[in-house]
N, C-alpha and C positions, 0 to 999 in steps of 0.2 A: 530484521529491521525493527527498530523500536522508536517510540515517540515519548517525549517529555514536554510538559507544559508548566513545570514548576522549578525551572532552573537546575534540572538534572537530579532532583531529590528522588523522584519516582519515575520509572520507565514502564511503558505498556508495549507489549509486542503488537506489531501491526498484523502479522500473519500467525495464525495458530493452525491446528490440524483441521479445523472446520471453519470455513468461511464461504460466502457466496459472492459471486462476481458474474458479470455479463461476458461470456465468451462467444457470443453469437457471431461476431465478425472474425473470430479466429478460433474455429472449432478444434484445432489441434492443441489448444491450451485447456481443453476440458479437464484433463488430469494434469494439474499444474506441477511442473518440475522446477520450482524456484531454486535454482542452483546459483550460479555466479551472477553478481550484480555489477553493473558498469557505472551508473550514475543515478543520483537522486536530485530532483529539482522541486522546490516548493515555491509557489507563486508568491512574490513579496507583497503583492496587493491583496491576494485572497489566500489565506493560509489553509483553507479547505481544499484547495486545488494542488495536487502533488502528482509527479510523474517519476517513474524509474524504469530503467532498462535492464533486461536480463538476456540470457541466451535465447529465450523464446520471443523476445521483442519488447515493445514498450507497454507499460501498464500505467493507468491513470485513475485517480479518484477525484471527485468533486465534493467529498464528504469525509475528510480525514479525521475530524473530531468524533466520528462514529466509534473510534477506539475507546474514548473515555466513557461513552454511553454503553458500550458492550454490544452494539447492534451491527456487527460487521457482517 
């Protein structure tokens, strides 16, 4: 999954090999196996809020622009 904010001139990967996330409510995702993806939704009112689904369930962020800052 990638993100662009400049009309597709540059793309940044959302997931790299190292990232932190809160898995406390779904401990079986501690070792994420991000394999197939079903859907991506970005809130049209708040572009920081995005959700997507995989075989492990739903994932959500309220800080999508962290990709540009590098603090994922």
